Each structure stands twice: as structure tokens, then as C-alpha cells.
C-alpha positions as CSV (number, residue, x, y, z in Angstrom):
1,M,202.2,84.3,108.6
2,P,199.2,85.8,106.6
3,F,199.9,89.4,107.8
4,R,203.2,90.9,106.9
5,N,203.0,94.7,106.7
6,V,201.4,96.4,109.7
7,L,200.7,100.1,110.1
8,V,200.6,101.5,113.7
9,V,198.8,104.8,114.3
10,D,199.1,106.5,117.7
11,D,199.8,110.0,118.8
12,E,201.9,108.8,121.8
13,E,205.5,108.2,120.8
14,S,206.0,105.7,123.6
15,M,203.1,103.6,122.4
16,R,204.3,103.6,118.8
17,H,207.8,102.5,120.0
18,L,206.3,99.7,122.2
19,L,204.1,98.3,119.4
20,T,206.9,98.5,116.9
21,V,209.2,96.5,119.1
22,I,206.5,93.9,120.0
23,L,205.5,93.2,116.4
24,A,209.0,93.4,114.9
25,E,210.2,90.7,117.3
26,R,207.5,88.4,115.9
27,G,208.5,89.0,112.3
28,Y,206.0,91.7,111.3
29,E,207.2,94.6,109.1
30,V,206.0,97.6,111.0
31,R,205.7,101.3,110.2
32,A,204.4,103.8,112.8
33,V,202.8,107.2,112.3
34,S,201.4,109.7,114.7
35,N,198.1,110.8,113.1
36,G,195.3,109.9,110.8
37,E,196.4,112.1,107.9
38,D,199.9,110.5,107.8
39,A,198.2,107.1,108.0
40,L,196.1,107.8,104.9
41,R,199.2,108.9,103.0
42,E,201.0,105.7,104.0
43,L,198.0,103.6,103.0
44,A,197.9,105.3,99.6
45,A,201.7,104.9,99.1
46,R,202.2,101.3,100.3
47,S,200.2,98.1,100.7
48,Y,199.4,97.1,104.3
49,D,197.7,94.0,105.6
50,L,196.6,95.4,108.9
51,V,196.2,98.8,110.6
52,L,196.5,99.0,114.4
53,S,195.1,102.4,115.4
54,D,194.3,104.4,118.5
55,V,190.7,105.5,118.7
56,R,191.2,108.9,120.3
57,M,193.7,111.1,118.4
58,P,193.7,114.9,117.6
59,R,192.5,116.2,114.2
60,M,191.3,112.8,112.9
61,D,190.2,110.2,115.3
62,G,190.5,106.4,114.7
63,I,186.9,106.0,113.6
64,A,187.2,108.6,110.8
65,L,190.5,107.0,109.8
66,L,188.8,103.6,109.7
67,R,186.0,104.8,107.4
68,R,188.4,106.5,105.0
69,A,190.7,103.5,105.0
70,L,188.0,101.0,104.3
71,E,186.5,103.1,101.5
72,A,189.9,102.8,99.8
73,D,190.4,99.2,100.6
74,P,187.4,97.2,101.9
75,D,189.6,94.1,102.5
76,L,191.9,95.9,104.9
77,T,191.9,94.5,108.5
78,F,191.6,97.2,111.0
79,I,192.1,96.9,114.8
80,V,191.5,99.8,117.2
81,M,193.0,100.5,120.6
82,S,191.0,102.2,123.3
83,A,192.1,103.6,126.6
84,Y,190.1,103.3,129.8
85,G,186.9,105.3,129.5
86,S,186.7,105.1,125.7
87,H,185.0,101.7,125.5
88,D,182.0,103.2,123.7
89,A,184.3,104.6,121.0
90,A,185.8,101.1,120.5
91,I,182.3,99.6,120.1
92,A,181.4,102.4,117.6
93,A,184.6,101.5,115.6
94,M,183.5,97.8,115.5
95,K,180.1,98.9,114.1
96,A,181.9,100.9,111.5
97,G,183.9,97.9,110.3
98,A,186.8,97.3,112.7
99,Y,187.7,93.7,113.1
100,D,188.4,93.9,116.9
101,Y,189.8,96.2,119.6
102,V,192.4,96.1,122.3
103,S,192.0,97.9,125.6
104,K,194.9,100.0,127.0
105,P,196.9,99.3,129.0
106,F,197.6,95.9,127.5
107,K,200.1,93.1,127.7
108,P,202.1,92.2,124.6
109,D,200.4,88.8,124.5
110,E,197.0,90.4,124.3
111,V,197.9,92.3,121.1
112,L,199.5,89.2,119.6
113,L,196.4,87.2,120.4
114,V,194.1,89.6,118.6
115,L,196.4,89.5,115.6
116,R,196.4,85.7,115.5
117,K,192.6,85.8,115.6
118,A,192.5,88.2,112.7
119,E,195.0,86.0,110.8
120,E,192.8,83.0,111.4
121,R,189.9,84.9,110.0
122,L,192.0,85.8,106.9
123,R,193.0,82.2,106.5
124,L,189.4,81.1,106.6
125,S,188.5,83.8,104.1
126,R,191.1,82.7,101.7
127,E,190.1,79.1,102.1
128,N,186.5,80.1,101.4
129,R,187.5,81.9,98.2
130,R,189.6,78.9,97.1
131,L,186.7,76.6,97.6
132,R,184.3,78.9,95.8
133,S,186.7,79.1,92.9
134,E,186.9,75.3,92.6
135,L,183.1,74.9,92.9
136,S,181.9,78.0,91.0
137,R,181.9,76.2,87.6
138,A,179.2,73.8,88.7
139,F,178.0,74.6,92.2
140,P,175.1,77.1,92.3
141,I,176.9,78.6,95.3
142,D,176.3,82.3,94.8
143,D,173.6,82.4,97.5
144,F,175.6,80.3,100.0
145,V,177.6,83.2,101.4
146,G,179.6,82.8,104.6
147,Q,182.9,82.2,106.2
148,A,181.8,80.5,109.4
149,P,183.7,77.3,110.1
150,A,180.5,75.3,109.7
151,V,179.9,76.7,106.2
152,L,183.5,75.9,105.1
153,E,183.2,72.4,106.5
154,L,179.9,71.9,104.6
155,L,181.5,73.0,101.4
156,R,184.4,70.5,102.0
157,Q,181.9,67.7,102.6
158,V,179.8,68.5,99.5
159,R,183.0,68.5,97.3
160,K,184.0,65.1,98.8
161,V,180.6,63.4,98.7
162,A,179.3,64.7,95.3
163,P,181.3,62.3,93.0
164,T,180.1,59.2,94.9
165,R,176.8,57.3,94.6
166,A,176.1,57.5,98.3
167,T,172.6,58.5,99.5
168,V,172.7,61.8,101.3
169,L,170.4,63.2,104.0
170,V,170.5,67.0,104.2
171,T,169.1,68.4,107.5
172,G,168.5,72.0,108.6
173,E,165.9,74.5,109.4
174,S,163.6,75.9,106.8
175,G,165.4,78.5,104.7
176,T,168.9,77.3,105.3
177,G,169.5,76.2,101.7
178,K,168.9,72.5,101.6
179,E,167.9,72.4,97.9
180,L,170.9,74.5,97.0
181,V,173.1,71.8,98.5
182,A,171.2,69.0,96.8
183,R,171.7,70.7,93.4
184,A,175.4,71.2,94.2
185,L,175.7,67.4,94.9
186,H,174.1,66.7,91.5
187,D,176.1,69.4,89.6
188,L,179.4,68.2,91.0
189,S,178.7,64.6,90.3
190,P,179.2,62.5,87.1
191,R,175.4,62.6,86.8
192,S,175.4,66.4,86.1
193,A,174.4,66.0,82.5
194,M,171.4,63.9,83.5
195,P,168.1,65.0,85.1
196,F,167.8,66.6,88.6
197,V,164.2,65.9,89.7
198,A,162.9,67.5,92.9
199,V,159.9,66.2,94.8
200,N,158.4,68.0,97.7
201,C,157.0,65.2,99.8
202,G,154.9,67.5,101.9
203,A,153.2,69.3,99.1
204,I,151.6,66.3,97.3
205,P,148.4,64.8,98.7
206,A,149.0,61.4,100.4
207,E,146.7,59.6,98.0
208,L,148.7,60.8,95.0
209,I,152.3,60.7,96.1
210,E,152.9,57.0,95.2
211,S,151.7,57.7,91.7
212,E,153.8,60.8,91.5
213,L,156.9,59.0,92.6
214,F,156.5,55.6,90.9
215,G,154.0,56.3,88.1
216,H,150.9,54.3,87.2
217,V,149.5,52.3,84.4
218,R,146.2,52.9,82.6
219,G,143.2,51.9,84.6
220,A,145.1,51.7,87.9
221,F,142.5,54.1,89.4
222,T,139.5,56.2,88.3
223,D,141.4,59.0,86.6
224,A,144.3,56.9,85.2
225,S,143.4,57.3,81.5
226,R,146.9,56.5,80.3
227,D,150.2,55.1,81.5
228,R,152.4,57.7,83.3
229,K,156.0,57.6,84.2
230,G,156.8,58.4,87.8
231,L,159.4,61.0,89.0
232,A,161.8,58.3,90.1
233,A,161.9,57.0,86.5
234,E,162.2,60.5,85.1
235,A,165.4,60.9,87.2
236,D,166.9,57.8,85.7
237,G,170.7,58.3,85.3
238,G,170.5,61.5,87.5
239,T,169.5,62.6,90.9
240,L,166.1,62.3,92.7
241,F,165.8,65.0,95.4
242,L,163.2,64.1,98.1
243,D,162.6,67.3,99.9
244,E,160.7,67.3,103.2
245,I,161.1,63.5,103.4
246,G,159.9,63.7,107.0
247,E,156.4,64.4,105.7
248,L,156.2,61.1,103.7
249,P,153.3,59.0,104.8
250,I,154.2,55.9,106.7
251,S,152.3,53.8,104.2
252,L,154.7,54.9,101.4
253,Q,157.9,54.7,103.5
254,V,158.2,50.9,103.1
255,K,157.9,51.2,99.3
256,L,160.5,53.9,99.2
257,L,162.8,51.7,101.4
258,R,162.3,48.9,98.9
259,F,163.2,51.2,96.0
260,L,166.4,52.3,97.8
261,E,167.4,48.7,98.4
262,D,166.9,47.2,95.0
263,G,166.7,50.2,92.6
264,E,163.4,49.1,91.1
265,V,160.1,50.9,90.7
266,R,156.7,49.4,90.2
267,P,154.1,51.8,88.9
268,V,150.7,51.7,90.6
269,G,148.6,48.9,89.0
270,A,151.6,47.3,87.2
271,T,152.6,43.7,87.6
272,R,156.3,44.1,86.9
273,S,159.0,46.3,88.3
274,E,161.6,48.2,86.2
275,K,165.2,49.1,87.0
276,V,166.3,52.7,87.3
277,D,169.7,54.2,88.1
278,V,169.1,57.0,90.5
279,R,171.1,58.8,93.2
280,V,168.9,59.8,96.0
281,V,169.3,63.0,98.1
282,A,166.8,63.6,100.8
283,A,166.2,66.7,103.0
284,T,164.2,67.5,106.0
285,A,163.7,70.1,108.7
286,R,162.4,67.5,111.1
287,D,164.3,65.6,113.7
288,L,164.0,62.1,112.1
289,T,165.8,60.4,115.1
290,R,163.0,61.6,117.3
291,A,160.3,60.9,114.7
292,S,161.7,57.3,114.5
293,R,161.4,56.9,118.3
294,E,157.9,58.2,118.2
295,G,156.8,55.8,115.4
296,L,156.3,58.6,112.9
297,F,159.2,57.6,110.6
298,R,160.5,54.1,109.9
299,E,163.8,53.5,111.6
300,D,165.1,51.3,108.8
301,L,164.3,54.0,106.2
302,F,166.1,56.6,108.3
303,Y,169.3,54.5,108.5
304,R,169.1,53.9,104.8
305,L,168.8,57.6,104.0
306,N,171.3,58.7,106.5
307,V,174.3,57.1,104.8
308,V,176.0,60.6,104.5
309,P,174.4,63.2,106.8
310,L,175.0,66.9,105.9
311,R,173.8,69.4,108.4
312,L,173.2,73.0,107.4
313,P,173.8,75.6,110.1
314,N,171.0,78.0,110.8
315,L,171.6,81.7,110.7
316,R,171.6,82.1,114.5
317,E,174.8,80.0,114.6
318,R,176.7,82.3,112.3
319,P,175.7,85.9,113.0
320,D,179.1,87.1,111.7
321,D,178.0,86.1,108.2
322,I,175.0,88.4,108.2
323,P,176.9,91.5,107.0
324,A,178.3,89.6,104.0
325,L,174.9,88.1,103.3
326,V,173.3,91.6,103.4
327,T,175.8,92.9,100.9
328,H,175.3,89.9,98.7
329,F,171.5,90.4,98.6
330,L,171.8,94.1,97.9
331,V,174.0,93.3,94.9
332,K,171.7,90.5,93.8
333,H,168.5,92.5,93.9
334,R,169.7,96.0,93.1
335,P,169.5,95.4,89.3
336,I,166.0,94.1,89.6
337,H,164.9,97.3,91.4
338,A,167.1,99.7,89.3
339,D,165.3,102.8,90.6
340,A,166.5,102.0,94.2
341,P,169.7,104.1,94.9
342,I,170.6,102.0,97.9
343,R,174.3,101.4,98.5
344,G,174.4,99.9,102.0
345,V,173.0,99.6,105.5
346,T,173.4,101.9,108.5
347,P,175.4,100.5,111.5
348,E,172.2,100.7,113.6
349,A,170.2,98.7,111.1
350,M,173.0,96.2,110.8
351,E,173.1,95.7,114.6
352,I,169.3,95.0,114.5
353,L,169.8,92.5,111.6
354,R,172.6,90.7,113.6
355,A,170.5,90.5,116.7
356,H,167.4,89.1,115.1
357,R,166.6,85.4,115.6
358,W,165.8,84.7,111.9
359,P,163.4,81.8,112.2
360,G,163.2,81.8,108.4
361,N,167.0,81.9,108.2
362,V,168.8,83.1,105.0
363,R,165.6,83.0,103.0
364,Q,163.9,85.4,105.4
365,L,166.9,87.7,105.5
366,E,166.9,87.9,101.7
367,H,163.2,88.9,101.7
368,V,163.8,91.5,104.4
369,I,166.7,93.1,102.4
370,E,164.7,93.1,99.1
371,R,161.7,94.7,100.9
372,A,164.0,97.3,102.4
373,L,165.6,97.9,99.0
374,V,162.2,98.8,97.6
375,L,161.0,101.0,100.5
376,A,164.1,102.8,101.7
377,E,164.3,106.5,100.8
378,G,167.9,107.4,101.2
379,P,171.2,105.8,100.1
380,L,171.4,103.6,103.2
381,I,168.8,101.2,104.7
382,G,168.0,102.4,108.2
383,E,166.2,101.0,111.2
384,L,162.8,102.2,110.1
385,D,163.2,100.5,106.7
386,L,163.1,97.1,108.5
387,P,159.9,95.2,109.2
388,D,158.4,95.8,112.7
389,D,158.8,92.2,113.7
390,V,162.5,92.3,113.0
391,R,163.0,95.5,115.0
392,T,160.9,94.3,117.9
393,T,162.3,90.8,118.3
394,A,165.9,92.1,117.9
395,G,165.3,94.6,120.7
396,S,163.7,92.1,122.9
397,R,166.8,89.9,122.8
398,T,168.8,92.4,124.8
399,H,168.7,91.2,128.4
400,Y,169.4,93.4,131.4
401,P,169.9,92.5,135.0
402,R,167.2,93.2,137.4
403,M,166.5,96.9,138.1
404,G,164.3,98.5,140.7
405,G,165.6,98.6,144.3
406,D,167.9,95.6,144.1
407,L,171.4,96.9,143.3
408,S,173.2,93.7,144.2
409,V,176.1,93.3,141.7
410,K,176.4,89.6,142.7
411,R,172.7,88.8,142.0
412,A,172.7,90.8,138.8
413,F,175.9,89.0,137.6
414,R,174.3,85.6,138.3
415,E,171.2,86.5,136.4
416,M,173.2,87.8,133.4
417,E,175.5,84.7,133.4
418,E,172.5,82.4,133.5
419,Q,170.8,84.2,130.6
420,L,174.0,84.1,128.6
421,I,174.2,80.3,129.1
422,R,170.6,79.9,128.1
423,D,171.1,82.0,125.0
424,A,174.2,80.0,124.0
425,L,172.4,76.7,124.4
426,E,169.5,78.0,122.4
427,R,171.8,79.2,119.6
428,T,173.6,75.8,119.4
429,Q,170.3,73.8,119.8
430,G,171.5,72.3,123.1
431,N,175.0,71.4,121.9
432,R,177.0,71.9,125.1
433,T,180.4,71.6,123.4
434,R,179.7,74.4,121.0
435,A,177.9,76.5,123.7
436,A,181.1,76.3,125.9
437,E,183.1,77.6,122.9
438,L,180.7,80.5,122.5
439,L,180.8,81.3,126.2
440,D,184.6,81.0,126.4
441,L,184.2,78.4,129.2
442,S,185.6,75.0,129.6
443,Y,183.2,72.1,129.0
444,R,183.5,71.1,132.6
445,A,182.8,74.6,133.9
446,L,179.7,74.8,131.6
447,L,178.3,71.5,133.0
448,Y,178.8,72.8,136.5
449,K,177.0,76.1,135.8
450,I,174.1,74.3,134.0
451,K,173.6,72.2,137.2
452,E,174.1,75.2,139.5
453,Y,171.4,77.2,137.7
454,G,169.1,74.3,137.1
455,I,169.1,74.8,133.3
456,D,167.5,71.8,131.7
457,R,168.1,71.4,128.0
């Protein structure tokens, strides 16, 4: 059990007794106090894993206690309890840093379920720190912040694949960190002391890319005044990173396939090939399966590159990682802008950042935070310090049921349910299994509702 010591804070004696009995029966060590001041004294005197506190209490409410407690111990897990009619206060507590809330009256299993979810988050956090500790000596992981299951799984795969010679295809939207993963695969491999050579296949003119990759001999074309070694040969013994591989011209794809098959390069104009020992990592933001079907990318080359596929999650799939990323970028860029006295982000600004769609993913978020760090006037980044497009698109994502004269609850509920399903499918890029998990529906129920609403993904 990750949690051991639990502090219960509630001004009602009956509630303190009930929670003490429920938690003690499940093996937790519980101490209960009746107000926020006593709670702060307890937290200062002893070490607690979790605080379970009522929101509405005399003298010091749960939100004030939450803020004071997290100032002293940012790693403390805090869960609030809210009675009927204080739902807004519970949401405010979540914005202030509470992990979750429980609505009163509750059943014992509801409290225990929330604790189990919090324990799972703690387990993932500890696993994340363990992986980072193992990888930190070689993996440029500092910018790959996150505790989402997809991120942890990616780190496991990188650690497992890196020591091998297998060709890796890294996929993901622009700004998700594909080159970061490619460098990690190199740095964790036996080739780490040898060159890491990156080639952006979309940035080199089509008529020059063969020469750039494989080199040329003197006189091969008009401007070839001397022999030139290609980037593939420069990576000999190390790793060749082919970024934006989906942009490689069809005419060169067959030559790249031959290079992958036999490990030989033939410079432009040469009559002989030469052997090189190169591990290839490719990356793309394009759907190469679709490109292959449409004749834009050779199917045989796709299969040769896709020996080990690594998919990077986009930021929309892991909104819970945004607060940690924001903190990381503030720490990263604050020394560069030493005159910026910024120490955090207001809850309102953080809500906007969490709601934004982030088409540019983590890279875009970093630029937004650096910009706000420069422009913000006070100690906290506020709503007005964020770019207009971030504030506007974040607000436009909030969907409301129809208004006007139609007050039908049933029709409004159907509209809201349909929109939630569409949003979940969009966030998961059409993956119905993951969408069902986000919606807390069974897979069969989701399929039924997709058919019912005529949603075609």
C-alpha cells in the first residue's frame, strides 16, 4: 500500500469517526482533527501521505488548508470532501492543487476507490522517477516531462530497444519530441561514443538529397569540384536519424531501401559501393500506412523502417501532464530571463492551458510559457499574459447544450453526450478503445452510441 498515514480533517465528529473506522479497517494509520489549524500543526509534527479534508469548515476552510499544506509539502496528496451544494468549492479546490474530491454523503467504497486511484497515481509517479533516474546519465530526458501511462510506456520501450541494432520508426505530431527520442536511442546504445547524424529529409531540395545522404565524387555534376562524403558515411559506427522521412522523394526511396538492406552506400557518380555500419532511426508526422496506400511512400520501405514502431502521444492525450510541463519550462527559462520574477501560474491561466488543443504540442507550450515569462508583470502568469489564440481556442472548446426556448433536458443531454463522444474520439485520433476509457463507457456501449448518433470516424 503506497499510502500509510492519513490525516482526516472535518468539523463533524460523526464524520471523523466514520472515516477513521473505514480507513483503519483497510490498514491505514489514521489521525483525525476537527479544524484547519490543528491539521497544520499535525502536518508540521508528523509525516502524512494523504490528507482527506472537508471543504467547508469554520475559521479555516479546506481550500485555505490545502494551499498552506501544499506550500509546506508540494508532494502531499490532498483529497477534499464536499457536501451537496458545495460542488463549486470542490472544483476550486481541484484548481488549487487537490488531487480529487468526494461528494457527501458517500459510501465507503467511493472513498476507498478515490484513495486507490490516488495510490495508482503515486505508483506511476515513483515508477516515472525510477525510470528517469536510470536514464538520466545518458538520456536527454529533461524536456520529456510527464507521468501519463503512454509516456511511461514510451520510456520503457526506449530503454528496451536502445541497446539493439533494430531500425526504429518514431511517429508523432510535430512538436512531440521525436528527435529527443532518437537521441535517447543513440545515447543509451553501445554506439553512444560514435556520431549521431540528423538529416531533415523535408528541408533538403529533392535534387540534392541523394548527394547529401550518400555523397558524390568529383565531376559527378556541375558543382562537384571534389569528392564529398555523405551523411550516411559520416554516421559510420553510430546512428543516422532520418527526420521527416515521409517527405523523402519517391525516386530516392528505392536507394534508401537498398542501403537499409545491404548496408552499402554508393556516392553519386561512383562506380563502387562502400560498407558502412549505421543504425537507422526514422521519424515522421505523416501517416505512412495511408501514404503507402496512396502510392506516396513505398510499402516495402515502410515495412523495412517499421521494425520497431514508437509512437509519441500528443499533448491533447495527456492534459494532466500540462501543469508539470509548465513548471518545468518556468524553471528552465527563468535563468535565461533573470529579470522575470515569475514563480507560477494562476489557476485561471492553468485552466486555459489545460483546455487548449495545442496543435504544436509540447514545443508550442514551451514557447507560450517563455513568452509569458517575458511579458508577465506580476509574480504569477495570468490569463492576459497568454497569447490571444490560446485564450480564444481554449474558450471555444467549452460546449453548452442548446439554449433559447428549448429547455428539454433530454435533448440537451443527448447533445452533450454526442459532443463528449466526438471530443473523446478526436483526442484519441479515432481510437475507440481509448475513447471508451476516457468516457468511462464500455467498448460495446460506445459502439452503440456512435451508431445511434451517426458519428463517423
